[in-house]
OpenMM code with the backbone's topology and positions (N, CA, C; nanometers):
from openmm import Vec3, app, unit

residues = "UNK UNK UNK UNK UNK UNK UNK UNK UNK UNK UNK UNK UNK UNK UNK UNK UNK UNK UNK UNK UNK UNK UNK UNK UNK UNK UNK UNK UNK UNK UNK UNK UNK UNK UNK UNK UNK UNK UNK UNK UNK UNK UNK UNK UNK UNK UNK UNK UNK UNK UNK UNK UNK UNK UNK UNK UNK UNK UNK UNK UNK UNK UNK UNK UNK UNK UNK UNK UNK UNK UNK UNK UNK UNK UNK UNK UNK UNK UNK".split()
positions = [
    Vec3(-6.5421, -11.7015, 4.0448),
    Vec3(-6.5470, -11.8075, 4.1431),
    Vec3(-6.4075, -11.8361, 4.1979),
    Vec3(-6.3081, -11.8330, 4.1086),
    Vec3(-6.1727, -11.8654, 4.1511),
    Vec3(-6.1180, -11.7629, 4.2505),
    Vec3(-6.1610, -11.6394, 4.2367),
    Vec3(-6.1104, -11.5364, 4.3273),
    Vec3(-6.1675, -11.5498, 4.4676),
    Vec3(-6.2811, -11.6175, 4.4815),
    Vec3(-6.3436, -11.6340, 4.6123),
    Vec3(-6.3107, -11.7668, 4.6787),
    Vec3(-6.2232, -11.8463, 4.6175),
    Vec3(-6.1931, -11.9792, 4.6705),
    Vec3(-6.1423, -11.9757, 4.8154),
    Vec3(-6.0442, -11.8906, 4.8514),
    Vec3(-5.9998, -11.8886, 4.9912),
    Vec3(-6.1116, -11.8488, 5.0881),
    Vec3(-6.1972, -11.7574, 5.0472),
    Vec3(-6.3080, -11.7159, 5.1334),
    Vec3(-6.4074, -11.8299, 5.1543),
    Vec3(-6.4320, -11.9070, 5.0490),
    Vec3(-6.5225, -12.0216, 5.0595),
    Vec3(-6.4637, -12.1272, 5.1519),
    Vec3(-6.3336, -12.1518, 5.1414),
    Vec3(-6.2680, -12.2505, 5.2277),
    Vec3(-6.2728, -12.2054, 5.3736),
    Vec3(-6.2529, -12.0772, 5.3988),
    Vec3(-6.2609, -12.0241, 5.5353),
    Vec3(-6.4024, -12.0415, 5.5901),
    Vec3(-6.5034, -12.0077, 5.5102),
    Vec3(-6.6418, -12.0196, 5.5556),
    Vec3(-6.6795, -12.1658, 5.5825),
    Vec3(-6.6365, -12.2561, 5.4957),
    Vec3(-6.6640, -12.3983, 5.5184),
    Vec3(-6.5914, -12.4496, 5.6417),
    Vec3(-6.4729, -12.4005, 5.6667),
    Vec3(-6.3999, -12.4386, 5.7874),
    Vec3(-6.4717, -12.3954, 5.9134),
    Vec3(-6.5245, -12.2737, 5.9124),
    Vec3(-6.5999, -12.2254, 6.0285),
    Vec3(-6.7263, -12.3085, 6.0486),
    Vec3(-6.7982, -12.3348, 5.9388),
    Vec3(-6.9205, -12.4146, 5.9491),
    Vec3(-6.8926, -12.5558, 5.9991),
    Vec3(-6.7862, -12.6175, 5.9494),
    Vec3(-6.7522, -12.7527, 5.9920),
    Vec3(-6.7094, -12.7555, 6.1383),
    Vec3(-6.6374, -12.6551, 6.1828),
    Vec3(-6.5966, -12.6490, 6.3228),
    Vec3(-6.7171, -12.6351, 6.4147),
    Vec3(-6.8085, -12.5474, 6.3789),
    Vec3(-6.9285, -12.5283, 6.4604),
    Vec3(-7.0144, -12.6550, 6.4602),
    Vec3(-7.0287, -12.7167, 6.3422),
    Vec3(-7.1079, -12.8390, 6.3327),
    Vec3(-7.0451, -12.9517, 6.4146),
    Vec3(-6.9139, -12.9653, 6.4107),
    Vec3(-6.8462, -13.0676, 6.4898),
    Vec3(-6.8600, -13.0435, 6.6384),
    Vec3(-6.8514, -12.9180, 6.6783),
    Vec3(-6.8685, -12.8842, 6.8197),
    Vec3(-7.0095, -12.9170, 6.8670),
    Vec3(-7.1088, -12.8803, 6.7866),
    Vec3(-7.2471, -12.9097, 6.8237),
    Vec3(-7.2740, -13.0600, 6.8231),
    Vec3(-7.2166, -13.1323, 6.7274),
    Vec3(-7.2343, -13.2772, 6.7213),
    Vec3(-7.1765, -13.3441, 6.8459),
    Vec3(-7.0550, -13.3025, 6.8821),
    Vec3(-6.9927, -13.3614, 6.9999),
    Vec3(-7.0707, -13.3266, 7.1264),
    Vec3(-7.1268, -13.2076, 7.1305),
    Vec3(-7.1997, -13.1663, 7.2499),
    Vec3(-7.3355, -13.2318, 7.2637),
    Vec3(-7.4086, -13.2404, 7.1534),
    Vec3(-7.5449, -13.2929, 7.1615),
    Vec3(-7.5535, -13.4435, 7.1417),
    Vec3(-7.4797, -13.4978, 7.0466),
    Vec3(-7.4869, -13.6415, 7.0203),
    Vec3(-7.3951, -13.7173, 7.1156),
    Vec3(-7.2721, -13.6679, 7.1288),
    Vec3(-7.1774, -13.7352, 7.2173),
    Vec3(-7.2124, -13.7121, 7.3627),
    Vec3(-7.2158, -13.5889, 7.3999),
    Vec3(-7.2494, -13.5542, 7.5366),
    Vec3(-7.1396, -13.5912, 7.6348),
    Vec3(-7.1779, -13.5948, 7.7607),
    Vec3(-7.0865, -13.6276, 7.8685),
    Vec3(-7.1285, -13.7631, 7.9244),
    Vec3(-7.0342, -13.8568, 7.9366),
    Vec3(-7.0728, -13.9877, 7.9898),
    Vec3(-7.1132, -13.9767, 8.1368),
    Vec3(-7.2135, -14.0531, 8.1715),
    Vec3(-7.2591, -14.0529, 8.3098),
    Vec3(-7.1705, -14.1392, 8.3979),
    Vec3(-7.1799, -14.1217, 8.5285),
    Vec3(-7.0935, -14.1985, 8.6188),
    Vec3(-7.1303, -14.3464, 8.6254),
    Vec3(-7.2532, -14.3810, 8.5946),
    Vec3(-7.2955, -14.5203, 8.6048),
    Vec3(-7.3277, -14.5811, 8.4685),
    Vec3(-7.2646, -14.5304, 8.3622),
    Vec3(-7.2851, -14.5855, 8.2281),
    Vec3(-7.2161, -14.7206, 8.2163),
    Vec3(-7.2754, -14.8054, 8.1350),
    Vec3(-7.2109, -14.9334, 8.1061),
    Vec3(-7.0927, -14.9086, 8.0135),
    Vec3(-7.0014, -15.0049, 8.0031),
    Vec3(-6.8885, -14.9857, 7.9113),
    Vec3(-6.9322, -14.9638, 7.7663),
    Vec3(-7.0423, -15.0256, 7.7259),
    Vec3(-7.0911, -15.0061, 7.5889),
    Vec3(-7.1404, -14.8624, 7.5689),
    Vec3(-7.2116, -14.8089, 7.6669),
    Vec3(-7.2585, -14.6701, 7.6567),
    Vec3(-7.1417, -14.5726, 7.6597),
    Vec3(-7.0421, -14.5998, 7.7429),
    Vec3(-6.9245, -14.5126, 7.7493),
    Vec3(-6.8478, -14.5157, 7.6166),
    Vec3(-6.8392, -14.6333, 7.5550),
    Vec3(-6.7722, -14.6438, 7.4250),
    Vec3(-6.8503, -14.5693, 7.3177),
    Vec3(-6.9837, -14.5752, 7.3245),
    Vec3(-7.0687, -14.5046, 7.2282),
    Vec3(-7.0480, -14.3534, 7.2395),
    Vec3(-7.0464, -14.3028, 7.3605),
    Vec3(-7.0250, -14.1596, 7.3830),
    Vec3(-6.8852, -14.1196, 7.3367),
    Vec3(-6.7868, -14.2030, 7.3671),
    Vec3(-6.6499, -14.1739, 7.3277),
    Vec3(-6.6356, -14.1697, 7.1759),
    Vec3(-6.6993, -14.2615, 7.1071),
    Vec3(-6.6944, -14.2638, 6.9608),
    Vec3(-6.7517, -14.1352, 6.9020),
    Vec3(-6.8660, -14.0924, 6.9502),
    Vec3(-6.9277, -13.9715, 6.8964),
    Vec3(-6.8486, -13.8460, 6.9327),
    Vec3(-6.7859, -13.8464, 7.0487),
    Vec3(-6.7011, -13.7326, 7.0839),
    Vec3(-6.5778, -13.7270, 6.9956),
    Vec3(-6.5221, -13.8423, 6.9597),
    Vec3(-6.4069, -13.8447, 6.8693),
    Vec3(-6.4457, -13.7991, 6.7298),
    Vec3(-6.5635, -13.8358, 6.6838),
    Vec3(-6.6112, -13.7895, 6.5528),
    Vec3(-6.6267, -13.6370, 6.5533),
    Vec3(-6.6868, -13.5844, 6.6589),
    Vec3(-6.7026, -13.4396, 6.6700),
    Vec3(-6.5689, -13.3684, 6.6774),
    Vec3(-6.4746, -13.4248, 6.7522),
    Vec3(-6.3421, -13.3651, 6.7629),
    Vec3(-6.2714, -13.3663, 6.6275),
    Vec3(-6.2864, -13.4744, 6.5525),
    Vec3(-6.2273, -13.4818, 6.4187),
    Vec3(-6.2852, -13.3769, 6.3263),
    Vec3(-6.4165, -13.3560, 6.3343),
    Vec3(-6.4800, -13.2540, 6.2509),
    Vec3(-6.4297, -13.1148, 6.2873),
    Vec3(-6.4131, -13.0897, 6.4161),
    Vec3(-6.3609, -12.9595, 6.4592),
    Vec3(-6.2183, -12.9403, 6.4092),
    Vec3(-6.1357, -13.0445, 6.4184),
    Vec3(-5.9968, -13.0341, 6.3720),
    Vec3(-5.9893, -13.0084, 6.2217),
    Vec3(-6.0688, -13.0807, 6.1447),
    Vec3(-6.0696, -13.0593, 5.9999),
    Vec3(-6.1196, -12.9187, 5.9680),
    Vec3(-6.2199, -12.8715, 6.0414),
    Vec3(-6.2703, -12.7362, 6.0206),
    Vec3(-6.1664, -12.6305, 6.0509),
    Vec3(-6.0933, -12.6477, 6.1596),
    Vec3(-5.9892, -12.5511, 6.1949),
    Vec3(-5.8776, -12.5529, 6.0911),
    Vec3(-5.8398, -12.6722, 6.0454),
    Vec3(-5.7347, -12.6815, 5.9439),
    Vec3(-5.7780, -12.6175, 5.8119),
    Vec3(-5.9028, -12.6381, 5.7730),
    Vec3(-5.9480, -12.5750, 5.6488),
    Vec3(-5.9607, -12.4233, 5.6659),
    Vec3(-6.0005, -12.3786, 5.7829),
    Vec3(-6.0043, -12.2347, 5.8109),
    Vec3(-5.8649, -12.1744, 5.7975),
    Vec3(-5.7675, -12.2385, 5.8613),
    Vec3(-5.6308, -12.1867, 5.8544),
    Vec3(-5.5739, -12.1960, 5.7132),
    Vec3(-5.6059, -12.3044, 5.6431),
    Vec3(-5.5605, -12.3183, 5.5051),
    Vec3(-5.6179, -12.2102, 5.4152),
    Vec3(-5.7440, -12.1778, 5.4341),
    Vec3(-5.8055, -12.0703, 5.3571),
    Vec3(-5.7447, -11.9351, 5.3882),
    Vec3(-5.7133, -11.9134, 5.5151),
    Vec3(-5.6495, -11.7871, 5.5525),
    Vec3(-5.5105, -11.7754, 5.4896),
    Vec3(-5.4344, -11.8831, 5.4951),
    Vec3(-5.3002, -11.8816, 5.4363),
    Vec3(-5.3092, -11.8617, 5.2848),
    Vec3(-5.4031, -11.9308, 5.2204),
    Vec3(-5.4195, -11.9141, 5.0759),
    Vec3(-5.4595, -11.7705, 5.0415),
    Vec3(-5.5440, -11.7098, 5.1226),
    Vec3(-5.5830, -11.5711, 5.0988),
    Vec3(-5.4668, -11.4748, 5.1141),
    Vec3(-5.3844, -11.4980, 5.2157),
    Vec3(-5.2686, -11.4107, 5.2370),
    Vec3(-5.1676, -11.4286, 5.1237),
    Vec3(-5.1452, -11.5529, 5.0816),
    Vec3(-5.0537, -11.5774, 4.9703),
    Vec3(-5.1053, -11.5104, 4.8432),
    Vec3(-5.2354, -11.5229, 4.8191),
    Vec3(-5.2936, -11.4605, 4.6995),
    Vec3(-5.2830, -11.3084, 4.7081),
    Vec3(-5.3017, -11.2533, 4.8273),
    Vec3(-5.2949, -11.1091, 4.8447),
    Vec3(-5.1557, -11.0556, 4.8135),
    Vec3(-5.0523, -11.1256, 4.8636),
    Vec3(-4.9161, -11.0771, 4.8448),
    Vec3(-4.8542, -11.1209, 4.7132),
    Vec3(-4.9148, -11.2157, 4.6434),
    Vec3(-4.8554, -11.2608, 4.5186),
    Vec3(-4.9135, -11.1901, 4.3964),
    Vec3(-5.0097, -11.1023, 4.4161),
    Vec3(-5.0646, -11.0263, 4.3035),
    Vec3(-4.9605, -10.9307, 4.2489),
    Vec3(-4.9584, -10.9217, 4.1207),
    Vec3(-4.8624, -10.8312, 4.0570),
    Vec3(-4.9180, -10.6887, 4.0638),
    Vec3(-4.8318, -10.5986, 4.1026),
    Vec3(-4.8732, -10.4592, 4.1139),
    Vec3(-4.8693, -10.3924, 3.9771),
    Vec3(-4.9743, -10.3211, 3.9452),
    Vec3(-4.9812, -10.2474, 3.8201),
    Vec3(-4.9454, -10.1029, 3.8459),
    Vec3(-4.8360, -10.0576, 3.7846),
    Vec3(-4.7916, -9.9200, 3.8072),
    Vec3(-4.8263, -9.8323, 3.6911),
] * unit.nanometer
topology = app.Topology()
chain = topology.addChain("A")
for resn in residues:
    res = topology.addResidue(resn, chain)
    for name in ("N", "CA", "C"):
        topology.addAtom(name, app.Element.getBySymbol(name[0]), res)
């Protein structure tokens, strides 16, 4: 399990990014031109939540990639 940790973090990052993108697109959506301020605030809130999920997903993806590269180069070579 420990050897697959960076791969799991990368996969979770991708899933979280996709989920955040879909959440922002479907739940948040695009505010209409004649929305009330309350509706515009509601859409803005959900878009910010989706954007946060995408950012956390991208950061975990990059963190997993960096951890994988560090693990790859830090292995001791057996001669």
